[in-house]
mmCIF file as Biopython writes it, N, C-alpha, C and O atoms, coordinates in Angstrom:
data_model
#
loop_
_atom_site.group_PDB
_atom_site.id
_atom_site.type_symbol
_atom_site.label_atom_id
_atom_site.label_alt_id
_atom_site.label_comp_id
_atom_site.label_asym_id
_atom_site.label_entity_id
_atom_site.label_seq_id
_atom_site.pdbx_PDB_ins_code
_atom_site.Cartn_x
_atom_site.Cartn_y
_atom_site.Cartn_z
_atom_site.occupancy
_atom_site.B_iso_or_equiv
_atom_site.auth_seq_id
_atom_site.auth_asym_id
_atom_site.pdbx_PDB_model_num
ATOM 1   N N  . MET A ? 1  ? 0.364   5.130  9.368   1.0 0.0 1  A 1 
ATOM 2   C CA . MET A ? 1  ? 1.502   4.245  9.548   1.0 0.0 1  A 1 
ATOM 3   C C  . MET A ? 1  ? 2.273   3.997  8.162   1.0 0.0 1  A 1 
ATOM 4   O O  . MET A ? 1  ? 1.612   3.587  7.208   1.0 0.0 1  A 1 
ATOM 5   N N  . THR A ? 2  ? 3.212   4.156  8.064   1.0 0.0 2  A 1 
ATOM 6   C CA . THR A ? 2  ? 4.034   4.031  6.868   1.0 0.0 2  A 1 
ATOM 7   C C  . THR A ? 2  ? 5.419   3.165  7.296   1.0 0.0 2  A 1 
ATOM 8   O O  . THR A ? 2  ? 6.261   3.292  8.185   1.0 0.0 2  A 1 
ATOM 9   N N  . GLU A ? 3  ? 5.189   2.160  6.118   1.0 0.0 3  A 1 
ATOM 10  C CA . GLU A ? 3  ? 6.053   1.099  6.517   1.0 0.0 3  A 1 
ATOM 11  C C  . GLU A ? 3  ? 7.540   1.055  5.220   1.0 0.0 3  A 1 
ATOM 12  O O  . GLU A ? 3  ? 7.397   0.831  4.018   1.0 0.0 3  A 1 
ATOM 13  N N  . THR A ? 4  ? 8.568   1.274  5.773   1.0 0.0 4  A 1 
ATOM 14  C CA . THR A ? 4  ? 9.886   1.443  4.904   1.0 0.0 4  A 1 
ATOM 15  C C  . THR A ? 4  ? 10.409  0.160  5.254   1.0 0.0 4  A 1 
ATOM 16  O O  . THR A ? 4  ? 10.304  -0.354 6.368   1.0 0.0 4  A 1 
ATOM 17  N N  . ASP A ? 5  ? 10.977  -0.335 4.259   1.0 0.0 5  A 1 
ATOM 18  C CA . ASP A ? 5  ? 11.694  -1.662 4.225   1.0 0.0 5  A 1 
ATOM 19  C C  . ASP A ? 5  ? 12.791  -1.228 3.038   1.0 0.0 5  A 1 
ATOM 20  O O  . ASP A ? 5  ? 12.263  -0.756 2.031   1.0 0.0 5  A 1 
ATOM 21  N N  . PRO A ? 6  ? 14.406  -1.338 3.023   1.0 0.0 6  A 1 
ATOM 22  C CA . PRO A ? 6  ? 14.977  -1.375 2.034   1.0 0.0 6  A 1 
ATOM 23  C C  . PRO A ? 6  ? 14.909  -2.381 0.618   1.0 0.0 6  A 1 
ATOM 24  O O  . PRO A ? 6  ? 15.486  -2.092 -0.430  1.0 0.0 6  A 1 
ATOM 25  N N  . ARG A ? 7  ? 14.225  -3.399 0.790   1.0 0.0 7  A 1 
ATOM 26  C CA . ARG A ? 7  ? 14.012  -4.560 -0.261  1.0 0.0 7  A 1 
ATOM 27  C C  . ARG A ? 7  ? 12.643  -3.941 -0.776  1.0 0.0 7  A 1 
ATOM 28  O O  . ARG A ? 7  ? 12.245  -4.541 -1.774  1.0 0.0 7  A 1 
ATOM 29  N N  . LEU A ? 8  ? 11.760  -2.837 -0.343  1.0 0.0 8  A 1 
ATOM 30  C CA . LEU A ? 8  ? 10.777  -2.169 -1.375  1.0 0.0 8  A 1 
ATOM 31  C C  . LEU A ? 8  ? 11.561  -0.730 -2.031  1.0 0.0 8  A 1 
ATOM 32  O O  . LEU A ? 8  ? 10.869  -0.175 -2.885  1.0 0.0 8  A 1 
ATOM 33  N N  . HIS A ? 9  ? 12.383  -0.321 -1.855  1.0 0.0 9  A 1 
ATOM 34  C CA . HIS A ? 9  ? 13.104  0.825  -2.519  1.0 0.0 9  A 1 
ATOM 35  C C  . HIS A ? 9  ? 12.837  0.543  -3.848  1.0 0.0 9  A 1 
ATOM 36  O O  . HIS A ? 9  ? 12.938  -0.544 -4.418  1.0 0.0 9  A 1 
ATOM 37  N N  . PRO A ? 10 ? 12.430  1.790  -4.368  1.0 0.0 10 A 1 
ATOM 38  C CA . PRO A ? 10 ? 12.125  3.079  -4.120  1.0 0.0 10 A 1 
ATOM 39  C C  . PRO A ? 10 ? 10.718  3.238  -3.462  1.0 0.0 10 A 1 
ATOM 40  O O  . PRO A ? 10 ? 10.368  4.390  -3.206  1.0 0.0 10 A 1 
ATOM 41  N N  . TYR A ? 11 ? 9.974   2.332  -3.195  1.0 0.0 11 A 1 
ATOM 42  C CA . TYR A ? 11 ? 8.742   2.148  -2.784  1.0 0.0 11 A 1 
ATOM 43  C C  . TYR A ? 11 ? 8.246   2.279  -0.946  1.0 0.0 11 A 1 
ATOM 44  O O  . TYR A ? 11 ? 8.856   1.718  -0.035  1.0 0.0 11 A 1 
ATOM 45  N N  . SER A ? 12 ? 7.364   2.908  -0.827  1.0 0.0 12 A 1 
ATOM 46  C CA . SER A ? 12 ? 6.844   2.815  0.772   1.0 0.0 12 A 1 
ATOM 47  C C  . SER A ? 12 ? 5.350   2.561  0.978   1.0 0.0 12 A 1 
ATOM 48  O O  . SER A ? 12 ? 4.662   3.353  0.333   1.0 0.0 12 A 1 
ATOM 49  N N  . LEU A ? 13 ? 4.871   1.943  1.481   1.0 0.0 13 A 1 
ATOM 50  C CA . LEU A ? 13 ? 3.696   1.365  1.882   1.0 0.0 13 A 1 
ATOM 51  C C  . LEU A ? 13 ? 2.846   2.380  3.120   1.0 0.0 13 A 1 
ATOM 52  O O  . LEU A ? 13 ? 3.339   2.380  4.248   1.0 0.0 13 A 1 
ATOM 53  N N  . GLU A ? 14 ? 2.154   2.840  2.981   1.0 0.0 14 A 1 
ATOM 54  C CA . GLU A ? 14 ? 1.239   3.675  4.296   1.0 0.0 14 A 1 
ATOM 55  C C  . GLU A ? 14 ? -0.035  3.059  4.376   1.0 0.0 14 A 1 
ATOM 56  O O  . GLU A ? 14 ? -0.822  3.216  3.443   1.0 0.0 14 A 1 
ATOM 57  N N  . ILE A ? 15 ? -0.327  2.417  5.309   1.0 0.0 15 A 1 
ATOM 58  C CA . ILE A ? 15 ? -1.665  1.963  5.817   1.0 0.0 15 A 1 
ATOM 59  C C  . ILE A ? 15 ? -2.570  3.019  6.478   1.0 0.0 15 A 1 
ATOM 60  O O  . ILE A ? 15 ? -2.295  3.612  7.521   1.0 0.0 15 A 1 
ATOM 61  N N  . LEU A ? 16 ? -3.793  3.194  5.667   1.0 0.0 16 A 1 
ATOM 62  C CA . LEU A ? 16 ? -4.667  4.434  5.989   1.0 0.0 16 A 1 
ATOM 63  C C  . LEU A ? 16 ? -5.800  3.485  7.193   1.0 0.0 16 A 1 
ATOM 64  O O  . LEU A ? 16 ? -6.482  2.464  7.105   1.0 0.0 16 A 1 
ATOM 65  N N  . LEU A ? 17 ? -5.555  4.336  8.098   1.0 0.0 17 A 1 
ATOM 66  C CA . LEU A ? 17 ? -6.754  3.760  9.382   1.0 0.0 17 A 1 
ATOM 67  C C  . LEU A ? 17 ? -8.182  4.043  8.788   1.0 0.0 17 A 1 
ATOM 68  O O  . LEU A ? 17 ? -8.256  4.920  7.928   1.0 0.0 17 A 1 
ATOM 69  N N  . PRO A ? 18 ? -9.315  3.383  9.167   1.0 0.0 18 A 1 
ATOM 70  C CA . PRO A ? 18 ? -10.640 3.891  9.048   1.0 0.0 18 A 1 
ATOM 71  C C  . PRO A ? 18 ? -10.575 5.377  9.742   1.0 0.0 18 A 1 
ATOM 72  O O  . PRO A ? 18 ? -9.882  5.805  10.665  1.0 0.0 18 A 1 
ATOM 73  N N  . LYS A ? 19 ? -11.585 5.994  8.915   1.0 0.0 19 A 1 
ATOM 74  C CA . LYS A ? 19 ? -12.167 7.509  9.521   1.0 0.0 19 A 1 
ATOM 75  C C  . LYS A ? 19 ? -13.143 7.180  10.782  1.0 0.0 19 A 1 
ATOM 76  O O  . LYS A ? 19 ? -13.229 7.854  11.808  1.0 0.0 19 A 1 
ATOM 77  N N  . ALA A ? 20 ? -13.789 6.106  10.502  1.0 0.0 20 A 1 
ATOM 78  C CA . ALA A ? 20 ? -14.715 5.855  11.728  1.0 0.0 20 A 1 
ATOM 79  C C  . ALA A ? 20 ? -14.697 4.502  12.198  1.0 0.0 20 A 1 
ATOM 80  O O  . ALA A ? 20 ? -14.192 3.626  11.496  1.0 0.0 20 A 1 
ATOM 81  N N  . ASP A ? 21 ? -15.168 4.261  13.248  1.0 0.0 21 A 1 
ATOM 82  C CA . ASP A ? 21 ? -15.040 2.966  14.167  1.0 0.0 21 A 1 
ATOM 83  C C  . ASP A ? 21 ? -15.936 1.865  13.164  1.0 0.0 21 A 1 
ATOM 84  O O  . ASP A ? 21 ? -17.087 2.046  12.766  1.0 0.0 21 A 1 
ATOM 85  N N  . GLY A ? 22 ? -15.133 0.781  12.907  1.0 0.0 22 A 1 
ATOM 86  C CA . GLY A ? 22 ? -16.279 -0.329 12.383  1.0 0.0 22 A 1 
ATOM 87  C C  . GLY A ? 22 ? -15.682 0.156  10.446  1.0 0.0 22 A 1 
ATOM 88  O O  . GLY A ? 22 ? -16.096 -0.612 9.577   1.0 0.0 22 A 1 
ATOM 89  N N  . GLY A ? 23 ? -15.042 1.016  10.113  1.0 0.0 23 A 1 
ATOM 90  C CA . GLY A ? 23 ? -14.930 1.512  8.869   1.0 0.0 23 A 1 
ATOM 91  C C  . GLY A ? 23 ? -13.675 0.637  8.221   1.0 0.0 23 A 1 
ATOM 92  O O  . GLY A ? 23 ? -13.237 -0.254 8.948   1.0 0.0 23 A 1 
ATOM 93  N N  . SER A ? 24 ? -13.211 0.767  7.245   1.0 0.0 24 A 1 
ATOM 94  C CA . SER A ? 24 ? -12.327 -0.278 6.354   1.0 0.0 24 A 1 
ATOM 95  C C  . SER A ? 24 ? -11.066 0.399  6.331   1.0 0.0 24 A 1 
ATOM 96  O O  . SER A ? 24 ? -11.043 1.605  6.573   1.0 0.0 24 A 1 
ATOM 97  N N  . TYR A ? 25 ? -10.010 -0.228 6.070   1.0 0.0 25 A 1 
ATOM 98  C CA . TYR A ? 25 ? -8.657  0.108  5.852   1.0 0.0 25 A 1 
ATOM 99  C C  . TYR A ? 25 ? -8.480  0.223  4.344   1.0 0.0 25 A 1 
ATOM 100 O O  . TYR A ? 25 ? -9.176  -0.292 3.470   1.0 0.0 25 A 1 
ATOM 101 N N  . GLN A ? 26 ? -7.341  1.051  4.206   1.0 0.0 26 A 1 
ATOM 102 C CA . GLN A ? 26 ? -6.869  1.233  2.965   1.0 0.0 26 A 1 
ATOM 103 C C  . GLN A ? 26 ? -5.226  1.509  2.539   1.0 0.0 26 A 1 
ATOM 104 O O  . GLN A ? 26 ? -4.531  1.919  3.468   1.0 0.0 26 A 1 
ATOM 105 N N  . TRP A ? 27 ? -4.818  1.393  1.738   1.0 0.0 27 A 1 
ATOM 106 C CA . TRP A ? 27 ? -3.471  1.755  1.488   1.0 0.0 27 A 1 
ATOM 107 C C  . TRP A ? 27 ? -2.853  2.690  0.720   1.0 0.0 27 A 1 
ATOM 108 O O  . TRP A ? 27 ? -3.354  2.878  -0.388  1.0 0.0 27 A 1 
ATOM 109 N N  . ALA A ? 28 ? -2.004  3.253  0.985   1.0 0.0 28 A 1 
ATOM 110 C CA . ALA A ? 28 ? -1.174  4.185  -0.517  1.0 0.0 28 A 1 
ATOM 111 C C  . ALA A ? 28 ? 0.325   3.596  -0.546  1.0 0.0 28 A 1 
ATOM 112 O O  . ALA A ? 28 ? 1.053   3.279  0.394   1.0 0.0 28 A 1 
ATOM 113 N N  . ILE A ? 29 ? 0.518   3.559  -1.759  1.0 0.0 29 A 1 
ATOM 114 C CA . ILE A ? 29 ? 1.989   3.319  -2.056  1.0 0.0 29 A 1 
ATOM 115 C C  . ILE A ? 29 ? 2.807   4.747  -2.683  1.0 0.0 29 A 1 
ATOM 116 O O  . ILE A ? 29 ? 2.436   5.418  -3.646  1.0 0.0 29 A 1 
ATOM 117 N N  . ARG A ? 30 ? 3.891   4.951  -1.914  1.0 0.0 30 A 1 
ATOM 118 C CA . ARG A ? 30 ? 4.668   6.390  -2.290  1.0 0.0 30 A 1 
ATOM 119 C C  . ARG A ? 30 ? 5.916   5.559  -3.186  1.0 0.0 30 A 1 
ATOM 120 O O  . ARG A ? 30 ? 6.400   4.460  -2.917  1.0 0.0 30 A 1 
ATOM 121 N N  . LYS A ? 31 ? 6.242   6.431  -4.281  1.0 0.0 31 A 1 
ATOM 122 C CA . LYS A ? 31 ? 7.683   6.144  -4.739  1.0 0.0 31 A 1 
ATOM 123 C C  . LYS A ? 31 ? 8.531   7.423  -4.447  1.0 0.0 31 A 1 
ATOM 124 O O  . LYS A ? 31 ? 8.163   8.377  -5.132  1.0 0.0 31 A 1 
ATOM 125 N N  . ASN A ? 32 ? 9.285   7.614  -3.836  1.0 0.0 32 A 1 
ATOM 126 C CA . ASN A ? 32 ? 10.489  8.629  -3.573  1.0 0.0 32 A 1 
ATOM 127 C C  . ASN A ? 32 ? 9.665   9.495  -2.815  1.0 0.0 32 A 1 
ATOM 128 O O  . ASN A ? 32 ? 9.869   10.705 -2.915  1.0 0.0 32 A 1 
ATOM 129 N N  . GLY A ? 33 ? 8.491   8.948  -1.847  1.0 0.0 33 A 1 
ATOM 130 C CA . GLY A ? 33 ? 7.837   9.935  -1.067  1.0 0.0 33 A 1 
ATOM 131 C C  . GLY A ? 33 ? 6.620   10.514 -1.712  1.0 0.0 33 A 1 
ATOM 132 O O  . GLY A ? 33 ? 5.751   11.078 -1.047  1.0 0.0 33 A 1 
ATOM 133 N N  . LYS A ? 34 ? 6.560   10.377 -2.983  1.0 0.0 34 A 1 
ATOM 134 C CA . LYS A ? 34 ? 5.396   11.064 -3.619  1.0 0.0 34 A 1 
ATOM 135 C C  . LYS A ? 34 ? 4.210   9.844  -3.520  1.0 0.0 34 A 1 
ATOM 136 O O  . LYS A ? 34 ? 4.473   8.682  -3.210  1.0 0.0 34 A 1 
ATOM 137 N N  . LEU A ? 35 ? 3.198   10.222 -3.763  1.0 0.0 35 A 1 
ATOM 138 C CA . LEU A ? 35 ? 2.331   9.177  -3.824  1.0 0.0 35 A 1 
ATOM 139 C C  . LEU A ? 35 ? 1.852   8.388  -5.151  1.0 0.0 35 A 1 
ATOM 140 O O  . LEU A ? 35 ? 1.229   9.010  -6.012  1.0 0.0 35 A 1 
ATOM 141 N N  . ALA A ? 36 ? 2.123   7.117  -5.301  1.0 0.0 36 A 1 
ATOM 142 C CA . ALA A ? 36 ? 2.274   6.875  -6.617  1.0 0.0 36 A 1 
ATOM 143 C C  . ALA A ? 36 ? 0.680   5.529  -6.922  1.0 0.0 36 A 1 
ATOM 144 O O  . ALA A ? 36 ? 0.372   4.923  -7.949  1.0 0.0 36 A 1 
ATOM 145 N N  . GLN A ? 37 ? 0.082   5.524  -5.638  1.0 0.0 37 A 1 
ATOM 146 C CA . GLN A ? 37 ? -1.009  4.688  -6.181  1.0 0.0 37 A 1 
ATOM 147 C C  . GLN A ? 37 ? -1.800  4.267  -4.702  1.0 0.0 37 A 1 
ATOM 148 O O  . GLN A ? 37 ? -1.212  4.102  -3.634  1.0 0.0 37 A 1 
ATOM 149 N N  . ARG A ? 38 ? -3.135  4.151  -4.900  1.0 0.0 38 A 1 
ATOM 150 C CA . ARG A ? 38 ? -3.980  3.990  -3.535  1.0 0.0 38 A 1 
ATOM 151 C C  . ARG A ? 38 ? -4.661  2.821  -3.617  1.0 0.0 38 A 1 
ATOM 152 O O  . ARG A ? 38 ? -4.953  2.503  -4.769  1.0 0.0 38 A 1 
ATOM 153 N N  . SER A ? 39 ? -5.038  2.014  -2.679  1.0 0.0 39 A 1 
ATOM 154 C CA . SER A ? 39 ? -5.608  1.079  -2.955  1.0 0.0 39 A 1 
ATOM 155 C C  . SER A ? 39 ? -7.592  1.490  -3.659  1.0 0.0 39 A 1 
ATOM 156 O O  . SER A ? 39 ? -8.242  2.482  -3.329  1.0 0.0 39 A 1 
ATOM 157 N N  . ASP A ? 40 ? -7.994  0.548  -4.471  1.0 0.0 40 A 1 
ATOM 158 C CA . ASP A ? 40 ? -9.112  0.841  -5.108  1.0 0.0 40 A 1 
ATOM 159 C C  . ASP A ? 40 ? -10.221 0.168  -4.378  1.0 0.0 40 A 1 
ATOM 160 O O  . ASP A ? 40 ? -11.345 0.146  -4.880  1.0 0.0 40 A 1 
ATOM 161 N N  . ARG A ? 41 ? -9.956  -0.428 -3.130  1.0 0.0 41 A 1 
ATOM 162 C CA . ARG A ? 41 ? -10.708 -1.304 -2.435  1.0 0.0 41 A 1 
ATOM 163 C C  . ARG A ? 41 ? -11.064 -0.826 -0.932  1.0 0.0 41 A 1 
ATOM 164 O O  . ARG A ? 41 ? -10.367 0.072  -0.458  1.0 0.0 41 A 1 
ATOM 165 N N  . SER A ? 42 ? -11.944 -1.287 -0.279  1.0 0.0 42 A 1 
ATOM 166 C CA . SER A ? 42 ? -11.830 -0.962 1.136   1.0 0.0 42 A 1 
ATOM 167 C C  . SER A ? 42 ? -11.419 -2.557 1.849   1.0 0.0 42 A 1 
ATOM 168 O O  . SER A ? 42 ? -12.085 -3.527 1.486   1.0 0.0 42 A 1 
ATOM 169 N N  . LEU A ? 43 ? -10.640 -2.684 2.556   1.0 0.0 43 A 1 
ATOM 170 C CA . LEU A ? 43 ? -10.041 -3.924 3.207   1.0 0.0 43 A 1 
ATOM 171 C C  . LEU A ? 43 ? -10.340 -4.063 4.609   1.0 0.0 43 A 1 
ATOM 172 O O  . LEU A ? 43 ? -10.395 -3.035 5.283   1.0 0.0 43 A 1 
ATOM 173 N N  . HIS A ? 44 ? -10.579 -5.387 5.245   1.0 0.0 44 A 1 
ATOM 174 C CA . HIS A ? 44 ? -11.356 -5.273 6.506   1.0 0.0 44 A 1 
ATOM 175 C C  . HIS A ? 44 ? -10.565 -5.204 7.828   1.0 0.0 44 A 1 
ATOM 176 O O  . HIS A ? 44 ? -10.913 -5.052 8.999   1.0 0.0 44 A 1 
ATOM 177 N N  . SER A ? 45 ? -9.524  -5.350 7.295   1.0 0.0 45 A 1 
ATOM 178 C CA . SER A ? 45 ? -8.259  -5.168 8.742   1.0 0.0 45 A 1 
ATOM 179 C C  . SER A ? 45 ? -6.994  -4.667 8.482   1.0 0.0 45 A 1 
ATOM 180 O O  . SER A ? 45 ? -6.731  -4.831 7.291   1.0 0.0 45 A 1 
ATOM 181 N N  . GLU A ? 46 ? -6.023  -4.079 9.144   1.0 0.0 46 A 1 
ATOM 182 C CA . GLU A ? 46 ? -4.933  -3.542 8.817   1.0 0.0 46 A 1 
ATOM 183 C C  . GLU A ? 46 ? -4.033  -4.581 7.906   1.0 0.0 46 A 1 
ATOM 184 O O  . GLU A ? 46 ? -3.528  -4.349 6.808   1.0 0.0 46 A 1 
ATOM 185 N N  . ASP A ? 47 ? -3.977  -5.843 8.712   1.0 0.0 47 A 1 
ATOM 186 C CA . ASP A ? 47 ? -3.316  -6.910 7.977   1.0 0.0 47 A 1 
ATOM 187 C C  . ASP A ? 47 ? -3.579  -7.035 6.716   1.0 0.0 47 A 1 
ATOM 188 O O  . ASP A ? 47 ? -2.617  -7.094 5.949   1.0 0.0 47 A 1 
ATOM 189 N N  . LYS A ? 48 ? -4.913  -7.105 6.188   1.0 0.0 48 A 1 
ATOM 190 C CA . LYS A ? 48 ? -5.484  -7.218 4.951   1.0 0.0 48 A 1 
ATOM 191 C C  . LYS A ? 48 ? -4.745  -5.954 4.215   1.0 0.0 48 A 1 
ATOM 192 O O  . LYS A ? 48 ? -3.997  -6.024 3.241   1.0 0.0 48 A 1 
ATOM 193 N N  . ALA A ? 49 ? -4.991  -5.236 4.652   1.0 0.0 49 A 1 
ATOM 194 C CA . ALA A ? 49 ? -4.505  -3.894 3.770   1.0 0.0 49 A 1 
ATOM 195 C C  . ALA A ? 49 ? -2.902  -3.843 3.635   1.0 0.0 49 A 1 
ATOM 196 O O  . ALA A ? 49 ? -2.388  -3.291 2.662   1.0 0.0 49 A 1 
ATOM 197 N N  . ARG A ? 50 ? -2.278  -4.328 4.457   1.0 0.0 50 A 1 
ATOM 198 C CA . ARG A ? 50 ? -0.650  -4.385 4.588   1.0 0.0 50 A 1 
ATOM 199 C C  . ARG A ? 50 ? -0.632  -5.534 3.466   1.0 0.0 50 A 1 
ATOM 200 O O  . ARG A ? 50 ? 0.017   -5.199 2.475   1.0 0.0 50 A 1 
ATOM 201 N N  . GLU A ? 51 ? -1.180  -6.768 3.405   1.0 0.0 51 A 1 
ATOM 202 C CA . GLU A ? 51 ? -0.758  -7.688 2.401   1.0 0.0 51 A 1 
ATOM 203 C C  . GLU A ? 51 ? -1.028  -7.469 1.199   1.0 0.0 51 A 1 
ATOM 204 O O  . GLU A ? 51 ? -0.356  -7.965 0.296   1.0 0.0 51 A 1 
ATOM 205 N N  . ASN A ? 52 ? -2.322  -6.488 0.931   1.0 0.0 52 A 1 
ATOM 206 C CA . ASN A ? 52 ? -2.805  -6.328 -0.435  1.0 0.0 52 A 1 
ATOM 207 C C  . ASN A ? 52 ? -1.469  -5.171 -0.980  1.0 0.0 52 A 1 
ATOM 208 O O  . ASN A ? 52 ? -0.799  -5.194 -2.012  1.0 0.0 52 A 1 
ATOM 209 N N  . GLY A ? 53 ? -1.449  -4.286 0.103   1.0 0.0 53 A 1 
ATOM 210 C CA . GLY A ? 53 ? -0.498  -3.206 -0.590  1.0 0.0 53 A 1 
ATOM 211 C C  . GLY A ? 53 ? 1.196   -3.971 -0.926  1.0 0.0 53 A 1 
ATOM 212 O O  . GLY A ? 53 ? 1.992   -3.650 -1.808  1.0 0.0 53 A 1 
ATOM 213 N N  . LEU A ? 54 ? 1.292   -4.743 -0.169  1.0 0.0 54 A 1 
ATOM 214 C CA . LEU A ? 54 ? 2.819   -5.307 -0.474  1.0 0.0 54 A 1 
ATOM 215 C C  . LEU A ? 54 ? 2.837   -6.116 -1.557  1.0 0.0 54 A 1 
ATOM 216 O O  . LEU A ? 54 ? 3.876   -6.231 -2.208  1.0 0.0 54 A 1 
ATOM 217 N N  . ALA A ? 55 ? 1.646   -6.816 -1.914  1.0 0.0 55 A 1 
ATOM 218 C CA . ALA A ? 55 ? 1.432   -7.591 -3.047  1.0 0.0 55 A 1 
ATOM 219 C C  . ALA A ? 55 ? 1.558   -6.610 -4.267  1.0 0.0 55 A 1 
ATOM 220 O O  . ALA A ? 55 ? 2.176   -7.010 -5.253  1.0 0.0 55 A 1 
ATOM 221 N N  . GLN A ? 56 ? 1.115   -5.589 -4.263  1.0 0.0 56 A 1 
ATOM 222 C CA . GLN A ? 56 ? 1.079   -4.599 -5.236  1.0 0.0 56 A 1 
ATOM 223 C C  . GLN A ? 56 ? 2.456   -3.869 -5.482  1.0 0.0 56 A 1 
ATOM 224 O O  . GLN A ? 56 ? 2.864   -3.612 -6.615  1.0 0.0 56 A 1 
ATOM 225 N N  . ILE A ? 57 ? 3.121   -3.566 -4.354  1.0 0.0 57 A 1 
ATOM 226 C CA . ILE A ? 57 ? 4.658   -3.365 -4.284  1.0 0.0 57 A 1 
ATOM 227 C C  . ILE A ? 57 ? 5.310   -4.569 -5.268  1.0 0.0 57 A 1 
ATOM 228 O O  . ILE A ? 57 ? 5.963   -4.318 -6.280  1.0 0.0 57 A 1 
ATOM 229 N N  . GLU A ? 58 ? 5.025   -5.843 -4.805  1.0 0.0 58 A 1 
ATOM 230 C CA . GLU A ? 58 ? 5.969   -6.727 -5.497  1.0 0.0 58 A 1 
ATOM 231 C C  . GLU A ? 58 ? 5.731   -6.692 -6.884  1.0 0.0 58 A 1 
ATOM 232 O O  . GLU A ? 58 ? 6.561   -7.074 -7.709  1.0 0.0 58 A 1 
ATOM 233 N N  . LYS A ? 59 ? 4.587   -6.229 -7.172  1.0 0.0 59 A 1 
ATOM 234 C CA . LYS A ? 59 ? 4.170   -6.625 -8.827  1.0 0.0 59 A 1 
ATOM 235 C C  . LYS A ? 59 ? 4.806   -5.187 -9.409  1.0 0.0 59 A 1 
ATOM 236 O O  . LYS A ? 59 ? 5.262   -5.236 -10.552 1.0 0.0 59 A 1 
ATOM 237 N N  . LEU A ? 60 ? 4.859   -4.012 -8.749  1.0 0.0 60 A 1 
ATOM 238 C CA . LEU A ? 60 ? 5.410   -2.802 -9.413  1.0 0.0 60 A 1 
ATOM 239 C C  . LEU A ? 60 ? 6.908   -3.032 -9.529  1.0 0.0 60 A 1 
ATOM 240 O O  . LEU A ? 60 ? 7.561   -2.395 -10.355 1.0 0.0 60 A 1 
ATOM 241 N N  . LEU A ? 61 ? 7.559   -4.068 -8.594  1.0 0.0 61 A 1 
ATOM 242 C CA . LEU A ? 61 ? 9.159   -4.051 -8.343  1.0 0.0 61 A 1 
ATOM 243 C C  . LEU A ? 61 ? 9.332   -5.007 -9.543  1.0 0.0 61 A 1 
ATOM 244 O O  . LEU A ? 61 ? 10.406  -4.909 -10.136 1.0 0.0 61 A 1 
ATOM 245 N N  . SER A ? 62 ? 8.327   -6.032 -10.050 1.0 0.0 62 A 1 
ATOM 246 C CA . SER A ? 62 ? 8.688   -6.892 -10.977 1.0 0.0 62 A 1 
ATOM 247 C C  . SER A ? 62 ? 8.477   -6.673 -12.460 1.0 0.0 62 A 1 
ATOM 248 O O  . SER A ? 62 ? 8.749   -7.322 -13.470 1.0 0.0 62 A 1 
ATOM 249 N N  . GLY A ? 63 ? 7.858   -5.449 -12.195 1.0 0.0 63 A 1 
ATOM 250 C CA . GLY A ? 63 ? 7.543   -4.927 -13.735 1.0 0.0 63 A 1 
ATOM 251 C C  . GLY A ? 63 ? 5.856   -5.372 -14.290 1.0 0.0 63 A 1 
ATOM 252 O O  . GLY A ? 63 ? 5.337   -4.993 -15.340 1.0 0.0 63 A 1 
ATOM 253 N N  . VAL A ? 64 ? 5.281   -6.205 -13.320 1.0 0.0 64 A 1 
ATOM 254 C CA . VAL A ? 64 ? 3.904   -6.554 -14.215 1.0 0.0 64 A 1 
ATOM 255 C C  . VAL A ? 64 ? 3.285   -5.260 -13.785 1.0 0.0 64 A 1 
ATOM 256 O O  . VAL A ? 64 ? 3.413   -4.463 -12.856 1.0 0.0 64 A 1 
ATOM 257 N N  . GLY A ? 65 ? 2.461   -5.419 -15.011 1.0 0.0 65 A 1 
ATOM 258 C CA . GLY A ? 65 ? 1.344   -4.369 -15.284 1.0 0.0 65 A 1 
ATOM 259 C C  . GLY A ? 65 ? 2.324   -2.975 -15.898 1.0 0.0 65 A 1 
ATOM 260 O O  . GLY A ? 65 ? 1.667   -1.978 -16.195 1.0 0.0 65 A 1 
ATOM 261 N N  . ASP A ? 66 ? 3.440   -2.923 -16.034 1.0 0.0 66 A 1 
ATOM 262 C CA . ASP A ? 66 ? 4.050   -1.691 -16.718 1.0 0.0 66 A 1 
ATOM 263 C C  . ASP A ? 66 ? 3.615   -1.821 -18.063 1.0 0.0 66 A 1 
ATOM 264 O O  . ASP A ? 66 ? 3.606   -2.874 -18.701 1.0 0.0 66 A 1 
ATOM 265 N N  . ARG A ? 67 ? 3.180   -0.467 -18.550 1.0 0.0 67 A 1 
ATOM 266 C CA . ARG A ? 67 ? 2.627   -0.347 -20.052 1.0 0.0 67 A 1 
ATOM 267 C C  . ARG A ? 67 ? 3.834   0.651  -20.547 1.0 0.0 67 A 1 
ATOM 268 O O  . ARG A ? 67 ? 3.862   1.058  -21.709 1.0 0.0 67 A 1 
#
């Protein structure tokens, strides 16, 4: 499932569903359609994955962590 929101431009958030029942969720951030970043940990729910991914996009938009 990909989430596009004009406020997140040029980024979009893709929630990656578990590959097996009881598995964990992950997220992927795309910048202008190209993969920019993936979650480095497994999350227990879709909501947690979305929350974590959106927080990472906020950091990218604010320039936190830019080198």
